[in-house]
N, C-alpha and C positions, 0 to 999 in steps of 0.2 A: 221439312217446312210444310205446312198444310196449304191447301189451295186457297182457303180463305185469306191466309196471311199474305200470299203472293198477290192476290187480286187488290188487297187493300194497299200494298206496296206499290202496285203498278198505278192505282188510281192517284196516290200521292204524287208520284213522279210526273204523270201526265198533268196534273193540277199545277205543279211547279212550273212545268214548261209552258203551260198556257199563260201563267201570269208573267213569266219572263218574256213570252211572245208579245204580250200586251205592252210591255215596257219597251221593247224593240221597235214596235210600231209607232209609239210616241216619239222615240228618237229618231226614226225615220222622217216623221212629220217635221220635227224641229230642224233637222239637216235639210230638209226640202225647202224650208223657209230661209234658212241661212245660206245655203249653197246653190239653190236652183237645180239646174241640170246635173251638177256634180254630187247630188245627194246620195245616189247609190254607191259611188266611189267612197264617199264619206262613211256610209255604214258599213261598207266592207272593211275599211280601216278600222272602224270602232270595234268590230266584232272579231277580226281576224289577226290584226297587227300584233296583238298582244301575245299570240300564240305561234306566229309565223315568221317573225322577224327576230334577228339577234337582240336588238335593243329592246324590242317589246317583251321578248322572253326574259330578259334580265329584270325589267321593270315588274313583270308579273311575279317573278320569284321574290322580288323585294316586298310587294304588297300582300302576296299569299299568306305568310305567316301572321301578318296583323290582322286580316280579316278572319283567318281562322281562330285565332285566339278570342277575338271579340264576338265571333259567332258561337264559340264554345261558352263564352260567358253569358250571352243571351240565352242559349240552349239551357244551360243550368238554371239560370233565373226562371225560365219558362217551365221546364220539367219539375223542378222541385218546389217552386213557390208560386207558379201561375202568374208571373209578371213578365213584362216585356223588357225590362231592363234599359229604360230610356237614359239612365245615368251614365251608360257606358263612355261617352265622350268626356265627361268630367273624370272619370276614373282613368281614362287613357291620359288626360293631361297631368293628373297627379303622378301617374308613373313616369311621365316625361320629366316633370319637375324633379322628383326625387333621384331619378337616374342621373339628371344633369348635376344635382348637388353632389351626389357620390362621386361623379367623374371629375368634376372641375374644382370642388373645394377639398374634398378628401382624397382624391386620386386612387379611388378603390378599383380592383380589377372588375372586369365585365360581369362576372357572376354575382359579385356582391352589389352591384349597381342594379342589376335585374331583380335581386332579392328586395332591395329597397323599393323598386318600382311596384313589385307585387304587393308589398305591405302597404304603400301608399293608396293603390287601388282598392285593397280590401278595407282599410280604414274609411275611405271616402263613401264606399258602398255601405258600410255599417253606420256611418254617419246619416245617410239618407234613410236607412231602415229605422234608425232611433228617432228622427225627425217625424217620420210617418207614423211611428207607434205612439209618440207622446202628444202629437197634434192633430191626429185624425186627418191628415192631409193626404191626398191621393199620391200614387206612385209618380204619375207624370208630372204633377207640380213640384214634388220634391226632387225628382231627377233633373228636370229642365233647369229649376232655380240653382241647383248645385253645379250644373254644367257651366252656366254663366259665371258663378262665383269662381270656379276652378280656372276658366279662361282669363278673367281679369286679374286673378291672383298671379297667374303665370306671367302676364304681360308686366304687372308691377314688379315681380321679383326679377323679370329679365333686365328691365330698365334700371332698377335701383341696386340690384345686388350683383347678378351674374355679369352684367356688362362692365362692372367696374374692376373685374379680376385682372384685366390687362392681357397683354399679348402672350405673357408667360403661361396662361392657362391653356392646357392642351387635354384632348381626350384620346390621344393615341394609346395611353396606357389601358383605357377602359373600352376601346373599340373591339367589337365582335370578331373572332377568327373567321375567316372566309374558307369555304369549301371550293377547291379548285375542280371544275367540271372539264377535264382534259386540257386541251389547249384552246378551248373555246372562250369561256368565261367562268367566272367565279360567283357563288351566291353566299349569302350570309349564313353563319351558323345558326341564326335564329329559326331558319326553316326546319332544322332537325329538332330543335327544342319544341316548336309547335307541333310538329308530327308526333313526337314522343308523347306530349301532353294529350293529344287527341286520342291516340291509341290507349293510353292509360285511362282516360275518362270513358271510352267505350267499354273497356273490360269491367270498370267499376259499375257502370250503368247496366251492363248486360249479364254479369256473373255474381254480383255481390249482394248481400242482403241490404247494404246501404243503398245501392242503386234501385233496388226493388221499392224500398221505402220513399225515395225521392220521386219516383214515377207515381206511385200511389198518392203522395201528397199534391203533386201537380194535377192529377186527375180529379180528385176530390178530397180536399184537405179535411173536412169534417169526417168523412168515412175512415180515412186514415187514422185520425184521432181516436175514434171510437174503437178502432181495431187495436189500440194500445201501442201505436208507434210513437216514437218520441218526436212529435211533430215540431215543437219550438226548437229543440236542439238541432235537428236536421236542417230547419230553415235558417238558423244562424250560420250554420256551416255553408249552406248553399249561397247565402248573402256574401260571406267572406270569400268563398272560392270564386264567385261570379266577379267580384270586384278585383281579385288578385289577377285573374286572367286578363281583364281589360287593362289593369295597371302594367302587367307584364308586357302587353302589346306596346303600351306607350315606350316602355323601356327599350324594347327591340327597335322601335321606330327611331329613337334618338341614337342608339349605339350603333345602328346599321347605316347611319348617315343620311336618312330621309328627311331633308329639310325643305323641299318644295312640295306643293305651293304654299306652305305656310301651316303653322301649328294648328289654328282654328279650323282651317279647311281639311287637313289631314284627320284631325280628331273626330270632325262630324262625318266625314266620309267613312272612316274606319268604325266608328261608334255605331251610327245608324245603319251603315252598310252591313255590320256584324248582326244586327237585328233582322235584316231582310234575309241574310244568309241563314240564320237559324229557322226562321219561319219557312223559307223555301224548302229546307231539308227536315222540317218538322221536328228539329231539336235533336235529331240523330247525329252522333259525333262524326261518324264516317261519311254521312250525307253532307254534314257540314263542311268537311274537308273538300269535297268535290264542288259544292256550291261556292265555297270561298275561292277556288281556283279559278272558276268561271267569272266570278265578280272581279278578281283581280286582273284577270286578262282584259276585261272590258275597261277598267280603270286604266290600265297601261294602254290600250288602244285609244282611249279618249285623248291622251296626251299627244298622240301622233297626228290628230286631226288638224288639218290646215287653218281651220277656222279660229277666231279668238274666243269663241263661246264654247270650247271643248269642255271646261269644267261644268258649265250649266247644262250641256248635253248629258254628260255622265250623271248629273244630279237628277235630271229628268228620268233617266233610266232607273236610278236608285229609288226615287220617289214613287214611280209607278209600280215597281216591283214591291216596295214596302207597302203601299197601299193595298195591292192585290193580295199579298200575303197575309196582311191583317184581316182582310175580308174572309179569306179561308180560315184563319185562326178563330175569328168570331163565329163562323158557322159551325166549326168543329165544337166550340164551347158550348154553343146553344144546342147542338145535337146531344151532347153529354148530359146536359141539364134536363133536357126533355125525356 
């Protein structure tokens, strides 16, 4: 590896840590306002309890695969199509819906429910791309609108369809198998699924012609097109893969038994959190795994805070990190154009 590549990698890492530090500073200010003199203890709980306590580690392992998959989804969308993938929460919700339909109405095994979830996310992502193509509407408008449609569709189906299945409906047949970590605790099989997909995506991006074409498209779509690369075909595949990863995250969320603090909150946290994770890691799959682990630990730590504003404080950290990451992303895009 050349010295230039090492210096670029170190600069990226330092910028990511600087953005995260700004988010931590804002969280410290929020905790100081909410808890006064106990703010430092609250900040310690926020940052460390997800990695240092048994309950925190268990929750971190629950959130890690979800953030990893949505981060990979955002990374594929960014690297291959130059988009931020703001439709991830809607794709996540569609994954939850189809996995729920497969588990409660068809009583399918877990792998079939996850397949349905991935297909749902891919179709919802394709719908957003089709609307953008035929209406010339921006990515953000399409993505956010479909997020709200997915949320209210889920609420309607839950109230009028799934809630009427009665007490006989059970998800035991579709529950994900657990991995027993000695005599300590067990984690969901979804962690292995997410890790395997992360490694596979890294190998594709690093060693295949397909991955090279994706990175070329994300850097300069017009140059890739002039070089004879199949831009439209690769873009369609990237859109479908991005949506499938977010939908799969939704399926894992449901089949892993994550029901708190509610579907809309979890979808927004995992969807937009995945964007922040992807931007912090600059879309690198292995970097995304590390950033997702840190973000999952912070989410787990926020639930251990004694204050009633735990979710809001975690949201401040997410928003600050996302904003700072977007600034870095914008500067990088501007530098490439110049």
